[in-house]
C-alpha positions in Angstrom: -1.7 -11.1 -2.3 0.5 -10.7 0.7 -0.5 -8.3 3.5 2.4 -6.0 4.3 0.9 -3.9 7.0 -2.2 -3.2 9.0 -3.2 -0.3 11.2 -6.4 1.3 12.5 -8.6 -1.2 10.6 -6.8 -0.6 7.3 -5.0 -3.5 5.6 -2.2 -2.9 3.1 -1.4 -5.5 0.4 0.8 -5.9 -2.6 0.2 -8.4 -5.5 3.0 -10.4 -7.0 4.0 -9.3 -10.5 1.3 -6.5 -10.5 0.8 -3.9 -13.2 2.6 -0.5 -13.2 2.7 2.1 -11.8 4.3 0.8 -8.6 1.4 0.8 -6.1 -0.2 -0.9 -3.1 -3.8 -1.8 -2.2 -5.4 -0.3 0.9 -8.6 -1.9 2.1 -10.8 -0.7 4.9 -14.1 -2.4 5.3 -16.0 -2.2 2.0 -13.6 0.4 0.6 -10.6 -0.2 -1.5 -8.0 2.1 -3.1 -4.9 1.7 -5.1 -2.1 4.1 -4.1 0.7 5.1 -6.4 3.9 4.9 -4.3 6.0 7.5 -6.0 3.1 10.1 -6.2 1.6 9.2 -2.9 -1.9 9.5 -4.4 -4.9 7.4 -5.2 -5.2 6.3 -8.8 -8.2 4.0 -8.4 -10.8 3.4 -5.8 -11.8 5.3 -2.7 -11.3 5.3 1.1 -13.1 7.6 3.6 -11.2 10.8 4.2 -9.8 10.0 7.7 -8.5 6.6 6.5 -7.1 8.1 3.3 -5.1 10.6 5.3 -3.6 7.9 7.4 -2.7 5.7 4.4 -1.0 8.6 2.6 0.9 9.6 5.7 2.1 6.0 6.1 3.0 5.9 2.4 5.2 9.0 2.7 7.0 7.6 5.8 7.6 4.2 4.2 8.1 5.1 0.5 11.6 3.5 0.2 10.4 0.3 1.9 7.4 0.2 -0.4 9.5 0.6 -3.5 11.8 -2.1 -2.2 8.8 -4.4 -1.7 7.5 -3.5 -5.2 10.8 -4.7 -6.7 10.6 -7.9 -4.7 7.1 -8.6 -5.9 8.1 -7.9 -9.5 10.5 -10.8 -9.2 7.9 -13.0 -7.5 9.7 -12.6 -4.1 7.9 -12.3 -0.8 7.5 -8.7 0.3 8.6 -7.6 3.8 6.2 -6.5 6.5 6.3 -2.8 7.0 5.8 -1.1 10.4 2.3 0.2 10.9 1.2 3.6 12.0 0.9 3.9 15.8 
């Protein structure tokens, strides 16, 4: 599972040929959430409120890049690194 970004202790990953809906995995310590890219919402898991707000803001800013990466991963291509929040 390639890491595509990391910011404020949160790691963002995408799996190759993963299941729909298009999503990414956000991991912060012991917490993990799957985020639907188009909806900008959690559909499985949990992150603390502060980290969740950061992840959802990052998702909104980078939605097009995330969808591009999703399409690359569907074809077993290597996703691109996406700029972290600063």
